[in-house]
N, C-alpha and C positions, 0 to 999 in steps of 0.2 A: 654714581648715578644719583641724581637729585631726587626728591620726593615725588616730583611731578612726572618725571620719566618713569619712575617705578610704578606709580599708580596707573599709568598709561599702559605699560607692559602687562600688568597684573589684570587690567581689564581686558585687554586683548587675550590673554590666556584663559580668562574665564569665559569669554564670548566663543572661543574654539571648544572648550570643554563642554559648554552647553549645547553647541551644535552637534557634537559627537554623541553626547548623551541623547539627544533628540532622534538621532539616526538609530542608535541602539535601541531606544524605546519603539520606534516604528517596526524595526525588524522582529523584535520579540513579540509586538502585539499581533503582527501577521501570523508568526509561527503559533501562538497561543490559540488564535482563531482557527487556524488549520488543525490543530490538535483537538480542539473542541468539536469540530466538524467530523473528523475522523472518529472520535468517540462516540459520536451520536448515530453512526451509520448502523442500520439495521441488517443484520445478516438474513437476507431473504433468497439469494440465489441458491438453487439447489442443482445437483447433477441430473435430477429427474426432470427439470423443466429445460429441456434442451434449446428451445427457441430463446428463452431469456438468457441462457448460459452462453449461447452462441454470440448473441449481441454484445454481451458483457465482455467475453474473452476477445472478440475481434475489435472491440474499441480500445482495449488495452494493448493487446499483442500485435495488432494490424489486422486489416481485411483478409478473410480467408484462413486465419490461423485455426479456427475452430474445425473447419472442414478438412484440412491438412493433418491435423492432430487426430482427428476421429478416423481418417482413411489411413495413414501411414505411421502413426505413432507406435511406440515401443510401450513398455511397462509403465513409464511415468508420463503417460499422454491420456488424452480423453479416451482413446480406444482402449488403452491398457486398463484404465479404471473401469469402463463400461464392461470389458470382459470379465474382469475381476468379480464385479458384482453379479453379472449373469451367471457366473459359475457358482454363485452362492457365497462368495468370501465374505468373511466377518471381521476382518482385521482391518478396520478402518484407519487406525493410526498410521499404516503403512501407505494409505493412499495419498498420492502427491501427483500434481500435474506440472510439468516444467513448462514455462513460457518459452516464447520464440528465443533461440540462442541459449536457453538453459538457465537465464538470470532469473527470471521471476518464478516464484513457486507459489502454488495454490494447493491447499489441503482439503480433502473431503471429510468431513467430520461424520459421526455415527448416524446423525439424522439426515444426511444427504447434502447439508449446507456446504457451500465452497467458501473458504476464507482464503485471504491473500496474506503472504508472509512479508511483513516490511523488512524484517532482517535479511531477507533473501532477494530484495527487489533491486532491479536496475534503477539507476538514478532518475528521480522524477516520475516513476511510475506507480507509486503508492497513491498520489493525488488521482492519477487516472483510474485506478482500481477502485477507490472509494467512490469516485464520480460514477463509475460504471454500476455500482451496487454491491460490490464485494465488501463482506465485513473484514476486519483485520484480526489475524490470528493473534498478533501480538497484544491486543486490546482485551483478549480472553484470559481469564485466570489460567494458569498452566494446567490445572487438572481438568479443564474443559477442552483442551486442544484436541482431544480425539473425537 
């Protein structure tokens, strides 16, 4: 291979490398932006504001989820959490609401706020939960998980 052919191949390889780096940078920029948005989310939904909680749960889990969970749910449902609180329960670290199909999990903290667990999320649902107003459990220091 002569110098001209070598230079041509090197130029083509550099162009491919630059294109791939550009694609990687775009993907990383989107991910960083998403993480920044998730980190800025205020934890404002509480188990005591049923209308706001209903709208948020239904937007993530599907229309009618809140009503079904309130009417038919077991221990890890909205019905179960409300029953526990009505009985004067104080062990908030155990209060968990399972989403539709049991994939997503929401935890009720001591102040009544509801946070979404990204580690227990169904694919793509973290962004929905954040958009609905849920804070992320995973963004809180571990000592604040309760």
